[in-house]
C-alpha positions as CSV (number, residue, x, y, z in Angstrom):
1,M,-7.7,-8.5,-18.0
2,K,-6.0,-8.8,-14.7
3,V,-5.8,-5.8,-12.3
4,R,-2.7,-4.8,-10.4
5,Y,-2.5,-1.9,-7.9
6,T,0.7,0.1,-7.2
7,E,1.5,0.7,-3.6
8,T,0.8,4.3,-4.1
9,A,-2.8,3.6,-5.4
10,L,-3.4,1.2,-2.5
11,A,-2.3,3.9,0.0
12,E,-4.4,6.6,-1.7
13,I,-7.5,4.4,-1.6
14,K,-6.9,3.6,2.1
15,D,-6.4,7.3,2.9
16,I,-9.6,8.3,1.0
17,L,-11.8,5.6,2.7
18,S,-10.3,6.2,6.1
19,Y,-11.0,9.9,5.8
20,I,-14.6,9.4,4.8
21,A,-15.1,6.7,7.5
22,Q,-14.2,9.2,10.2
23,D,-17.5,10.9,9.7
24,N,-19.6,8.3,8.0
25,P,-18.5,4.6,7.8
26,L,-21.4,3.6,5.6
27,A,-20.5,6.3,3.1
28,A,-16.9,5.0,3.1
29,D,-18.3,1.5,2.3
30,E,-20.4,2.9,-0.5
31,V,-17.5,4.9,-2.1
32,G,-15.2,1.8,-1.8
33,A,-17.8,-0.4,-3.5
34,I,-18.2,2.0,-6.4
35,M,-14.4,2.4,-6.7
36,R,-14.1,-1.4,-7.0
37,A,-17.0,-1.6,-9.5
38,T,-15.3,1.1,-11.6
39,I,-12.0,-0.8,-11.6
40,I,-13.7,-4.1,-12.4
41,R,-15.4,-2.3,-15.4
42,L,-11.9,-1.1,-16.5
43,A,-10.6,-4.7,-16.4
44,D,-13.4,-5.7,-18.7
45,Y,-13.1,-2.6,-21.0
46,P,-9.6,-1.2,-20.5
47,R,-9.9,1.4,-23.2
48,L,-13.1,2.8,-21.8
49,A,-11.6,5.8,-20.2
50,I,-9.9,8.8,-21.8
51,E,-6.2,9.2,-22.3
52,T,-4.3,11.8,-20.4
53,D,-1.4,14.0,-21.4
54,I,0.7,11.6,-19.3
55,A,2.2,8.9,-21.5
56,N,0.2,5.6,-21.5
57,V,-2.0,6.8,-18.6
58,R,-5.8,6.9,-18.8
59,V,-8.2,8.4,-16.3
60,A,-11.7,7.1,-15.3
61,P,-14.2,8.9,-13.0
62,V,-15.7,7.1,-10.0
63,L,-19.3,8.4,-10.6
64,P,-21.2,9.9,-8.9
65,Y,-18.3,10.8,-6.7
66,R,-15.5,13.2,-7.5
67,Y,-12.7,10.6,-7.5
68,L,-10.5,9.7,-10.5
69,V,-8.7,6.4,-11.2
70,F,-5.5,6.8,-13.1
71,Y,-4.3,3.6,-14.8
72,S,-2.2,2.2,-17.6
73,I,-2.5,-1.0,-19.7
74,E,0.5,-3.3,-19.6
75,E,0.1,-6.4,-21.7
76,N,-2.9,-8.2,-20.2
77,T,-3.0,-6.1,-17.0
78,V,-4.7,-2.9,-16.0
79,V,-2.3,-1.2,-13.6
80,I,-4.1,1.1,-11.1
81,R,-1.5,3.9,-10.6
82,N,-3.4,6.5,-8.5
83,V,-6.8,7.2,-7.1
84,R,-7.4,10.9,-6.3
85,H,-10.1,13.4,-5.6
86,A,-10.8,15.5,-8.7
87,A,-9.8,18.6,-6.8
88,R,-6.3,17.4,-6.1
89,E,-3.3,17.8,-8.5
90,W,-3.0,15.1,-11.1
91,P,-0.1,12.7,-10.7
92,R,3.0,13.2,-12.8
């Protein structure tokens, strides 16, 4: 499947990685790489993650980190809607 990011998701990823990079640029690179690997896995197995109570939205953890990827499946595309720390409020 193809992957498409919303502007919101891209901004959230940028903010997360910029925040981490302030203290540890290597850690930011590692977190970014694992986020990308998680999203690639979702493109290969789009129904891998659990459904949320938000209509047509699934959530996948970015392990071993406490980030969550919120996405939906639209035709032949995985749409990355949000990427947030697990401690933050879920999107609506």
